[in-house]
C-alpha positions in Angstrom: -45.3 71.8 6.7 -44.3 71.6 3.0 -40.9 72.6 1.7 -42.5 75.1 -0.7 -44.3 76.8 2.2 -41.1 77.0 4.3 -39.2 78.5 1.3 -41.9 81.0 0.6 -42.0 82.1 4.3 -38.2 82.4 4.4 -38.1 84.7 1.4 -41.1 86.9 2.0 -40.0 90.5 2.4 -36.4 89.8 1.6 -34.6 92.0 -1.0 -31.6 90.9 -3.0 -28.2 91.7 -1.6 -25.8 93.2 -4.1 -22.1 92.3 -4.2 -21.1 95.8 -3.0 -23.5 95.5 0.0 -22.2 92.1 0.9 -18.6 93.2 0.7 -19.4 96.3 2.8 -21.2 94.1 5.4 -18.2 91.7 5.6 -15.7 94.6 6.0 -17.9 96.3 8.7 -18.3 92.9 10.5 -14.5 92.7 10.7 -14.3 96.2 12.1 -16.9 95.3 14.7 -15.1 92.2 15.7 -11.9 94.2 16.1 -13.7 96.7 18.3 -15.1 93.9 20.4 -11.7 92.3 20.8 -10.2 95.6 22.1 -13.1 96.7 24.4 -11.8 96.2 28.0 -15.3 96.8 29.3 -16.5 93.5 27.8 -15.9 90.1 29.5 -12.7 88.4 28.6 -14.6 85.5 26.9 -16.2 87.9 24.4 -12.9 89.6 23.6 -11.2 86.2 23.3 -13.9 84.9 20.9 -13.7 88.0 18.8 -9.9 87.7 18.5 -10.4 84.0 17.6 -12.8 84.9 14.8 -10.5 87.6 13.5 -7.6 85.2 13.3 -8.6 84.0 9.8 -11.0 86.8 8.9 -10.3 88.6 5.6 -9.1 92.2 5.9 -10.6 94.9 3.7 -7.9 94.6 1.0 -8.5 90.8 0.7 -12.3 91.3 0.4 -12.0 93.9 -2.3 -9.4 91.9 -4.1 -11.7 88.8 -4.0 -14.4 91.0 -5.6 -12.0 92.3 -8.3 -11.0 88.7 -9.1 -14.7 87.6 -9.3 -15.6 90.6 -11.5 -12.9 89.7 -13.9 -13.8 85.9 -14.0 -15.6 84.2 -16.8 -19.4 84.7 -16.5 -19.9 81.1 -17.6 -17.9 79.8 -14.6 -20.3 81.7 -12.2 -23.6 82.4 -13.9 -25.0 84.2 -10.9 -22.2 86.8 -11.1 -19.8 87.9 -8.5 -20.6 87.3 -4.8 -18.2 90.1 -3.7 -17.3 93.4 -5.2 -14.1 95.4 -5.7 -15.9 98.4 -4.2 -18.3 99.1 -1.4 -19.9 101.9 -3.4 -23.4 101.7 -4.8 -22.4 99.7 -7.9 -19.7 97.1 -8.2 -18.8 98.9 -11.5 -18.0 102.1 -9.5 -14.5 103.4 -9.4 -12.4 102.3 -6.4 -12.5 105.0 -3.8 -10.9 103.6 -0.6 -7.2 103.5 0.0 -7.6 99.9 1.1 -9.4 99.0 -2.2 -7.9 96.3 -4.3 -5.4 97.3 -6.9 -4.8 94.6 -9.4 -2.5 95.2 -12.4 -4.4 94.8 -15.7 
């Protein structure tokens, strides 16, 4: 099978993920891992693995701060734009609304 065919099949039906959606997904994944790590109805191995993954997982503040830094960076340094957003709202240009959102002095 050709590489072009494989790439076309991989991208069919996919929509572009926006920085705010990616940021929200990472934050929600962290919350999900935390829930798993504390759920005593789950096997110990699952709880232990979730705790292990959370050990170096970014908290919401860190994710939103990363987005703020990327948004303020030189567009020539990253022509594709920011990967993460300073907000989980619809647009990464939206005002910050969560109390955990990044607050960077200007």
